[in-house]
PDB file as gemmi writes it, atoms N, CA and C in Angstrom:
CRYST1    1.000    1.000    1.000  90.00  90.00  90.00 P 1                      
ATOM      1  N   MET A   1     -61.398  22.397  72.193  1.00  0.00           N  
ATOM      2  CA  MET A   1     -60.659  22.082  70.937  1.00  0.00           C  
ATOM      3  C   MET A   1     -61.567  20.260  71.278  1.00  0.00           C  
ATOM      4  N   PRO A   2     -61.811  19.566  70.197  1.00  0.00           N  
ATOM      5  CA  PRO A   2     -61.476  18.123  70.325  1.00  0.00           C  
ATOM      6  C   PRO A   2     -60.221  17.441  70.162  1.00  0.00           C  
ATOM      7  N   VAL A   3     -59.080  17.786  70.121  1.00  0.00           N  
ATOM      8  CA  VAL A   3     -58.132  16.729  70.344  1.00  0.00           C  
ATOM      9  C   VAL A   3     -57.736  17.390  72.070  1.00  0.00           C  
ATOM     10  N   LEU A   4     -58.064  18.048  72.635  1.00  0.00           N  
ATOM     11  CA  LEU A   4     -57.456  18.287  74.295  1.00  0.00           C  
ATOM     12  C   LEU A   4     -59.017  17.172  74.793  1.00  0.00           C  
ATOM     13  N   LYS A   5     -59.904  17.419  74.111  1.00  0.00           N  
ATOM     14  CA  LYS A   5     -61.483  16.675  75.119  1.00  0.00           C  
ATOM     15  C   LYS A   5     -60.936  14.816  75.160  1.00  0.00           C  
ATOM     16  N   SER A   6     -60.557  15.195  73.967  1.00  0.00           N  
ATOM     17  CA  SER A   6     -60.395  13.494  74.525  1.00  0.00           C  
ATOM     18  C   SER A   6     -58.893  13.374  74.952  1.00  0.00           C  
ATOM     19  N   LEU A   7     -57.864  14.246  75.228  1.00  0.00           N  
ATOM     20  CA  LEU A   7     -56.298  13.532  75.964  1.00  0.00           C  
ATOM     21  C   LEU A   7     -57.133  13.969  77.398  1.00  0.00           C  
ATOM     22  N   GLU A   8     -57.974  14.467  77.353  1.00  0.00           N  
ATOM     23  CA  GLU A   8     -58.220  15.391  79.331  1.00  0.00           C  
ATOM     24  C   GLU A   8     -59.490  14.403  79.809  1.00  0.00           C  
ATOM     25  N   ALA A   9     -59.524  13.593  79.134  1.00  0.00           N  
ATOM     26  CA  ALA A   9     -60.635  12.302  79.277  1.00  0.00           C  
ATOM     27  C   ALA A   9     -61.127  11.608  80.402  1.00  0.00           C  
ATOM     28  N   GLY A  10     -61.351  11.416  81.451  1.00  0.00           N  
ATOM     29  CA  GLY A  10     -60.842   9.562  81.944  1.00  0.00           C  
ATOM     30  C   GLY A  10     -61.069  10.589  84.155  1.00  0.00           C  
ATOM     31  N   GLN A  11     -61.107   9.287  83.900  1.00  0.00           N  
ATOM     32  CA  GLN A  11     -60.973   9.654  85.735  1.00  0.00           C  
ATOM     33  C   GLN A  11     -59.571   8.758  86.631  1.00  0.00           C  
ATOM     34  N   GLU A  12     -58.355   7.758  85.434  1.00  0.00           N  
ATOM     35  CA  GLU A  12     -57.935   7.448  86.238  1.00  0.00           C  
ATOM     36  C   GLU A  12     -57.022   8.021  86.579  1.00  0.00           C  
ATOM     37  N   PRO A  13     -55.868   7.251  87.264  1.00  0.00           N  
ATOM     38  CA  PRO A  13     -54.558   8.168  88.383  1.00  0.00           C  
ATOM     39  C   PRO A  13     -53.248   8.332  87.128  1.00  0.00           C  
ATOM     40  N   TYR A  14     -53.135   9.360  86.764  1.00  0.00           N  
ATOM     41  CA  TYR A  14     -51.928   9.707  86.293  1.00  0.00           C  
ATOM     42  C   TYR A  14     -50.855  10.570  86.827  1.00  0.00           C  
ATOM     43  N   GLU A  15     -49.352  10.301  86.298  1.00  0.00           N  
ATOM     44  CA  GLU A  15     -47.817  10.479  86.749  1.00  0.00           C  
ATOM     45  C   GLU A  15     -48.149  11.509  86.015  1.00  0.00           C  
ATOM     46  N   TYR A  16     -47.612  12.734  86.258  1.00  0.00           N  
ATOM     47  CA  TYR A  16     -47.558  14.054  85.697  1.00  0.00           C  
ATOM     48  C   TYR A  16     -46.012  15.145  86.549  1.00  0.00           C  
ATOM     49  N   LYS A  17     -45.231  14.934  85.484  1.00  0.00           N  
ATOM     50  CA  LYS A  17     -44.148  16.401  85.753  1.00  0.00           C  
ATOM     51  C   LYS A  17     -43.999  17.173  85.107  1.00  0.00           C  
ATOM     52  N   LYS A  18     -43.485  18.237  85.879  1.00  0.00           N  
ATOM     53  CA  LYS A  18     -43.403  19.392  84.899  1.00  0.00           C  
ATOM     54  C   LYS A  18     -42.515  19.609  83.707  1.00  0.00           C  
ATOM     55  N   SER A  19     -41.960  18.773  83.838  1.00  0.00           N  
ATOM     56  CA  SER A  19     -41.167  18.328  82.842  1.00  0.00           C  
ATOM     57  C   SER A  19     -40.653  17.972  82.033  1.00  0.00           C  
ATOM     58  N   HIS A  20     -42.086  17.137  81.716  1.00  0.00           N  
ATOM     59  CA  HIS A  20     -43.171  16.605  80.662  1.00  0.00           C  
ATOM     60  C   HIS A  20     -43.090  18.328  79.516  1.00  0.00           C  
ATOM     61  N   ARG A  21     -43.895  18.958  80.807  1.00  0.00           N  
ATOM     62  CA  ARG A  21     -44.449  19.843  79.899  1.00  0.00           C  
ATOM     63  C   ARG A  21     -43.783  20.606  79.455  1.00  0.00           C  
ATOM     64  N   VAL A  22     -42.279  21.317  79.820  1.00  0.00           N  
ATOM     65  CA  VAL A  22     -40.996  21.839  79.210  1.00  0.00           C  
ATOM     66  C   VAL A  22     -41.111  20.707  77.964  1.00  0.00           C  
ATOM     67  N   ILE A  23     -40.439  19.703  77.881  1.00  0.00           N  
ATOM     68  CA  ILE A  23     -39.794  18.712  76.941  1.00  0.00           C  
ATOM     69  C   ILE A  23     -40.698  19.029  76.123  1.00  0.00           C  
ATOM     70  N   LEU A  24     -42.454  18.823  76.678  1.00  0.00           N  
ATOM     71  CA  LEU A  24     -43.286  18.935  74.789  1.00  0.00           C  
ATOM     72  C   LEU A  24     -43.083  20.401  74.527  1.00  0.00           C  
ATOM     73  N   ILE A  25     -43.214  20.907  74.954  1.00  0.00           N  
ATOM     74  CA  ILE A  25     -43.247  22.429  74.189  1.00  0.00           C  
ATOM     75  C   ILE A  25     -41.360  22.697  73.456  1.00  0.00           C  
ATOM     76  N   VAL A  26     -40.328  22.400  74.374  1.00  0.00           N  
ATOM     77  CA  VAL A  26     -39.456  21.786  73.338  1.00  0.00           C  
ATOM     78  C   VAL A  26     -39.625  21.145  72.044  1.00  0.00           C  
ATOM     79  N   MET A  27     -40.166  20.408  72.137  1.00  0.00           N  
ATOM     80  CA  MET A  27     -39.921  19.253  71.362  1.00  0.00           C  
ATOM     81  C   MET A  27     -40.823  19.341  70.023  1.00  0.00           C  
ATOM     82  N   GLY A  28     -42.145  20.589  70.872  1.00  0.00           N  
ATOM     83  CA  GLY A  28     -43.099  21.155  69.658  1.00  0.00           C  
ATOM     84  C   GLY A  28     -42.429  22.463  68.760  1.00  0.00           C  
ATOM     85  N   LEU A  29     -41.569  22.977  69.461  1.00  0.00           N  
ATOM     86  CA  LEU A  29     -40.897  24.234  68.386  1.00  0.00           C  
ATOM     87  C   LEU A  29     -40.336  23.535  67.732  1.00  0.00           C  
ATOM     88  N   ILE A  30     -39.175  22.442  67.760  1.00  0.00           N  
ATOM     89  CA  ILE A  30     -38.674  21.504  67.254  1.00  0.00           C  
ATOM     90  C   ILE A  30     -38.638  21.003  65.287  1.00  0.00           C  
ATOM     91  N   PHE A  31     -40.242  20.550  65.938  1.00  0.00           N  
ATOM     92  CA  PHE A  31     -41.516  19.967  64.694  1.00  0.00           C  
ATOM     93  C   PHE A  31     -41.291  20.655  64.077  1.00  0.00           C  
ATOM     94  N   SER A  32     -41.710  21.422  64.719  1.00  0.00           N  
ATOM     95  CA  SER A  32     -41.975  22.800  63.959  1.00  0.00           C  
ATOM     96  C   SER A  32     -41.175  24.086  62.728  1.00  0.00           C  
ATOM     97  N   MET A  33     -40.258  23.792  63.430  1.00  0.00           N  
ATOM     98  CA  MET A  33     -39.136  24.788  62.551  1.00  0.00           C  
ATOM     99  C   MET A  33     -38.394  23.391  61.639  1.00  0.00           C  
ATOM    100  N   LEU A  34     -38.575  22.329  61.786  1.00  0.00           N  
ATOM    101  CA  LEU A  34     -38.295  21.719  61.059  1.00  0.00           C  
ATOM    102  C   LEU A  34     -39.325  21.457  60.191  1.00  0.00           C  
ATOM    103  N   GLY A  35     -40.546  21.488  60.268  1.00  0.00           N  
ATOM    104  CA  GLY A  35     -41.308  21.367  58.994  1.00  0.00           C  
ATOM    105  C   GLY A  35     -41.317  22.283  58.013  1.00  0.00           C  
ATOM    106  N   ALA A  36     -41.613  24.062  59.064  1.00  0.00           N  
ATOM    107  CA  ALA A  36     -40.569  25.039  57.655  1.00  0.00           C  
ATOM    108  C   ALA A  36     -39.527  25.574  56.873  1.00  0.00           C  
ATOM    109  N   LEU A  37     -38.546  24.571  57.639  1.00  0.00           N  
ATOM    110  CA  LEU A  37     -37.172  24.374  57.009  1.00  0.00           C  
ATOM    111  C   LEU A  37     -37.977  23.449  55.275  1.00  0.00           C  
ATOM    112  N   VAL A  38     -38.404  22.465  55.437  1.00  0.00           N  
ATOM    113  CA  VAL A  38     -38.621  21.756  54.407  1.00  0.00           C  
ATOM    114  C   VAL A  38     -39.706  22.483  53.623  1.00  0.00           C  
ATOM    115  N   LEU A  39     -40.576  23.562  54.096  1.00  0.00           N  
ATOM    116  CA  LEU A  39     -41.789  23.984  53.146  1.00  0.00           C  
ATOM    117  C   LEU A  39     -40.141  25.106  52.349  1.00  0.00           C  
ATOM    118  N   TYR A  40     -39.593  25.778  53.463  1.00  0.00           N  
ATOM    119  CA  TYR A  40     -38.577  26.738  53.041  1.00  0.00           C  
ATOM    120  C   TYR A  40     -37.741  26.356  51.765  1.00  0.00           C  
ATOM    121  N   PHE A  41     -37.147  25.385  51.637  1.00  0.00           N  
ATOM    122  CA  PHE A  41     -36.400  24.832  50.986  1.00  0.00           C  
ATOM    123  C   PHE A  41     -36.289  24.058  50.203  1.00  0.00           C  
ATOM    124  N   ALA A  42     -37.871  23.681  50.055  1.00  0.00           N  
ATOM    125  CA  ALA A  42     -38.243  22.428  48.980  1.00  0.00           C  
ATOM    126  C   ALA A  42     -39.264  23.474  47.985  1.00  0.00           C  
ATOM    127  N   GLN A  43     -39.394  23.993  48.664  1.00  0.00           N  
ATOM    128  CA  GLN A  43     -40.951  25.289  47.230  1.00  0.00           C  
ATOM    129  C   GLN A  43     -40.034  25.096  45.225  1.00  0.00           C  
ATOM    130  N   GLY A  44     -41.247  24.594  45.320  1.00  0.00           N  
ATOM    131  CA  GLY A  44     -41.078  24.348  43.932  1.00  0.00           C  
ATOM    132  C   GLY A  44     -40.816  23.011  42.638  1.00  0.00           C  
ATOM    133  N   GLN A  45     -40.261  21.788  43.790  1.00  0.00           N  
ATOM    134  CA  GLN A  45     -39.914  22.045  43.639  1.00  0.00           C  
ATOM    135  C   GLN A  45     -40.715  20.097  43.831  1.00  0.00           C  
ATOM    136  N   ASP A  46     -40.939  18.694  43.552  1.00  0.00           N  
ATOM    137  CA  ASP A  46     -41.809  18.099  43.583  1.00  0.00           C  
ATOM    138  C   ASP A  46     -42.876  17.988  44.561  1.00  0.00           C  
ATOM    139  N   ILE A  47     -43.636  17.665  44.547  1.00  0.00           N  
ATOM    140  CA  ILE A  47     -45.339  17.699  45.511  1.00  0.00           C  
ATOM    141  C   ILE A  47     -45.585  17.048  46.657  1.00  0.00           C  
ATOM    142  N   GLY A  48     -43.686  15.899  47.107  1.00  0.00           N  
ATOM    143  CA  GLY A  48     -43.439  14.924  47.929  1.00  0.00           C  
ATOM    144  C   GLY A  48     -43.600  15.823  48.817  1.00  0.00           C  
ATOM    145  N   TYR A  49     -42.380  16.712  48.662  1.00  0.00           N  
ATOM    146  CA  TYR A  49     -42.453  17.045  49.986  1.00  0.00           C  
ATOM    147  C   TYR A  49     -43.571  17.794  50.747  1.00  0.00           C  
ATOM    148  N   PHE A  50     -44.690  17.594  50.784  1.00  0.00           N  
ATOM    149  CA  PHE A  50     -45.631  18.505  51.349  1.00  0.00           C  
ATOM    150  C   PHE A  50     -45.672  17.456  52.488  1.00  0.00           C  
ATOM    151  N   ILE A  51     -45.628  15.937  52.139  1.00  0.00           N  
ATOM    152  CA  ILE A  51     -46.130  14.961  53.052  1.00  0.00           C  
ATOM    153  C   ILE A  51     -45.092  15.295  54.685  1.00  0.00           C  
ATOM    154  N   PRO A  52     -43.799  15.734  54.495  1.00  0.00           N  
ATOM    155  CA  PRO A  52     -42.611  15.988  55.845  1.00  0.00           C  
ATOM    156  C   PRO A  52     -43.482  17.280  56.972  1.00  0.00           C  
ATOM    157  N   VAL A  53     -44.035  18.166  55.466  1.00  0.00           N  
ATOM    158  CA  VAL A  53     -44.385  19.723  56.252  1.00  0.00           C  
ATOM    159  C   VAL A  53     -45.366  19.658  56.806  1.00  0.00           C  
ATOM    160  N   VAL A  54     -46.710  18.151  56.412  1.00  0.00           N  
ATOM    161  CA  VAL A  54     -47.824  18.567  56.498  1.00  0.00           C  
ATOM    162  C   VAL A  54     -47.158  17.812  58.163  1.00  0.00           C  
ATOM    163  N   VAL A  55     -46.231  16.202  57.735  1.00  0.00           N  
ATOM    164  CA  VAL A  55     -46.479  15.620  59.249  1.00  0.00           C  
ATOM    165  C   VAL A  55     -45.816  16.193  60.602  1.00  0.00           C  
ATOM    166  N   PHE A  56     -44.817  16.513  60.553  1.00  0.00           N  
ATOM    167  CA  PHE A  56     -43.762  17.867  60.711  1.00  0.00           C  
ATOM    168  C   PHE A  56     -44.336  18.281  61.174  1.00  0.00           C  
ATOM    169  N   GLY A  57     -45.129  19.689  60.724  1.00  0.00           N  
ATOM    170  CA  GLY A  57     -46.149  20.361  61.263  1.00  0.00           C  
ATOM    171  C   GLY A  57     -46.843  20.375  61.492  1.00  0.00           C  
ATOM    172  N   GLY A  58     -47.957  19.856  61.921  1.00  0.00           N  
ATOM    173  CA  GLY A  58     -48.639  18.581  62.638  1.00  0.00           C  
ATOM    174  C   GLY A  58     -47.978  18.483  64.123  1.00  0.00           C  
ATOM    175  N   VAL A  59     -47.365  17.653  64.469  1.00  0.00           N  
ATOM    176  CA  VAL A  59     -46.663  16.778  65.509  1.00  0.00           C  
ATOM    177  C   VAL A  59     -46.536  18.455  66.304  1.00  0.00           C  
ATOM    178  N   GLY A  60     -45.924  18.820  65.695  1.00  0.00           N  
ATOM    179  CA  GLY A  60     -45.176  19.912  66.359  1.00  0.00           C  
ATOM    180  C   GLY A  60     -46.523  20.777  66.859  1.00  0.00           C  
ATOM    181  N   ILE A  61     -47.502  21.838  66.406  1.00  0.00           N  
ATOM    182  CA  ILE A  61     -49.200  22.067  66.451  1.00  0.00           C  
ATOM    183  C   ILE A  61     -49.443  21.673  67.810  1.00  0.00           C  
ATOM    184  N   LEU A  62     -49.306  20.055  66.906  1.00  0.00           N  
ATOM    185  CA  LEU A  62     -50.159  19.682  68.405  1.00  0.00           C  
ATOM    186  C   LEU A  62     -48.917  19.777  69.944  1.00  0.00           C  
ATOM    187  N   SER A  63     -48.028  19.454  69.947  1.00  0.00           N  
ATOM    188  CA  SER A  63     -47.002  19.712  70.706  1.00  0.00           C  
ATOM    189  C   SER A  63     -47.354  20.933  71.607  1.00  0.00           C  
ATOM    190  N   ILE A  64     -47.227  22.152  70.762  1.00  0.00           N  
ATOM    191  CA  ILE A  64     -47.201  23.346  71.186  1.00  0.00           C  
ATOM    192  C   ILE A  64     -48.556  23.698  71.812  1.00  0.00           C  
ATOM    193  N   VAL A  65     -49.677  23.332  71.494  1.00  0.00           N  
ATOM    194  CA  VAL A  65     -51.189  23.395  71.838  1.00  0.00           C  
ATOM    195  C   VAL A  65     -51.034  22.560  73.703  1.00  0.00           C  
ATOM    196  N   VAL A  66     -51.409  21.302  73.136  1.00  0.00           N  
ATOM    197  CA  VAL A  66     -51.136  20.722  73.891  1.00  0.00           C  
ATOM    198  C   VAL A  66     -50.139  20.870  75.349  1.00  0.00           C  
ATOM    199  N   GLY A  67     -49.260  21.688  75.086  1.00  0.00           N  
ATOM    200  CA  GLY A  67     -48.619  22.170  75.799  1.00  0.00           C  
ATOM    201  C   GLY A  67     -48.430  23.236  77.058  1.00  0.00           C  
ATOM    202  N   PHE A  68     -48.860  24.224  76.270  1.00  0.00           N  
ATOM    203  CA  PHE A  68     -49.247  25.548  76.095  1.00  0.00           C  
ATOM    204  C   PHE A  68     -50.827  25.327  77.366  1.00  0.00           C  
ATOM    205  N   VAL A  69     -51.889  24.985  76.428  1.00  0.00           N  
ATOM    206  CA  VAL A  69     -53.407  25.147  77.041  1.00  0.00           C  
ATOM    207  C   VAL A  69     -53.504  23.886  77.682  1.00  0.00           C  
ATOM    208  N   GLY A  70     -53.318  22.981  77.216  1.00  0.00           N  
ATOM    209  CA  GLY A  70     -53.736  21.250  77.721  1.00  0.00           C  
ATOM    210  C   GLY A  70     -53.433  21.362  79.539  1.00  0.00           C  
ATOM    211  N   SER A  71     -54.231  20.698  79.321  1.00  0.00           N  
ATOM    212  CA  SER A  71     -54.333  20.045  81.503  1.00  0.00           C  
ATOM    213  C   SER A  71     -53.053  19.211  82.024  1.00  0.00           C  
ATOM    214  N   ASP A  72     -52.886  19.033  82.917  1.00  0.00           N  
ATOM    215  CA  ASP A  72     -51.543  18.348  83.497  1.00  0.00           C  
ATOM    216  C   ASP A  72     -51.593  16.750  82.861  1.00  0.00           C  
ATOM    217  N   ARG A  73     -53.342  16.516  83.223  1.00  0.00           N  
ATOM    218  CA  ARG A  73     -53.340  15.287  82.693  1.00  0.00           C  
ATOM    219  C   ARG A  73     -53.391  14.374  80.770  1.00  0.00           C  
ATOM    220  N   ALA A  74     -53.559  15.525  80.287  1.00  0.00           N  
ATOM    221  CA  ALA A  74     -53.407  15.673  78.943  1.00  0.00           C  
ATOM    222  C   ALA A  74     -51.911  15.720  77.752  1.00  0.00           C  
ATOM    223  N   VAL A  75     -50.696  16.377  78.967  1.00  0.00           N  
ATOM    224  CA  VAL A  75     -49.839  16.318  78.610  1.00  0.00           C  
ATOM    225  C   VAL A  75     -48.814  15.191  79.451  1.00  0.00           C  
ATOM    226  N   SER A  76     -49.969  14.560  80.611  1.00  0.00           N  
ATOM    227  CA  SER A  76     -49.461  13.182  81.303  1.00  0.00           C  
ATOM    228  C   SER A  76     -49.538  11.937  79.630  1.00  0.00           C  
ATOM    229  N   LYS A  77     -50.654  12.027  79.096  1.00  0.00           N  
ATOM    230  CA  LYS A  77     -51.431  10.923  78.715  1.00  0.00           C  
ATOM    231  C   LYS A  77     -50.918  10.889  76.597  1.00  0.00           C  
ATOM    232  N   ILE A  78     -50.048  11.985  76.498  1.00  0.00           N  
ATOM    233  CA  ILE A  78     -48.812  12.022  75.790  1.00  0.00           C  
ATOM    234  C   ILE A  78     -47.595  11.419  76.042  1.00  0.00           C  
ATOM    235  N   TRP A  79     -47.062  10.779  76.787  1.00  0.00           N  
ATOM    236  CA  TRP A  79     -46.356  10.692  77.922  1.00  0.00           C  
ATOM    237  C   TRP A  79     -46.373   8.619  78.328  1.00  0.00           C  
ATOM    238  N   THR A  80     -47.792   8.529  78.650  1.00  0.00           N  
ATOM    239  CA  THR A  80     -47.742   7.400  79.038  1.00  0.00           C  
ATOM    240  C   THR A  80     -47.975   6.696  78.145  1.00  0.00           C  
ATOM    241  N   SER A  81     -47.544   5.044  78.042  1.00  0.00           N  
ATOM    242  CA  SER A  81     -47.804   3.812  77.078  1.00  0.00           C  
ATOM    243  C   SER A  81     -48.864   3.355  77.691  1.00  0.00           C  
ATOM    244  N   LYS A  82     -49.482   2.901  77.010  1.00  0.00           N  
ATOM    245  CA  LYS A  82     -50.842   1.526  77.632  1.00  0.00           C  
ATOM    246  C   LYS A  82     -50.261   0.616  77.168  1.00  0.00           C  
ATOM    247  N   ARG A  83     -49.963  -0.627  78.561  1.00  0.00           N  
ATOM    248  CA  ARG A  83     -49.601  -2.047  77.848  1.00  0.00           C  
ATOM    249  C   ARG A  83     -50.335  -2.494  78.075  1.00  0.00           C  
TER     250      ARG A  83                                                      
END                                                                             
């Protein structure tokens, strides 16, 4: 998967905590549910409602995939910010 390859690449040291994976999965589930709720309640209205569905659904699916399938390095890259 191309997204996982880019997140798992690199040789630099990383800091990983098991709680990061759990929080990432929970966050992914929340975002996915939010996208599904927007899709359910806004059906038949203006097409603009589809933007939050794509954004929240995309973030949710990405978080769930990285949380379940990604390596420790991929999970830590989600939480790390470059300065």
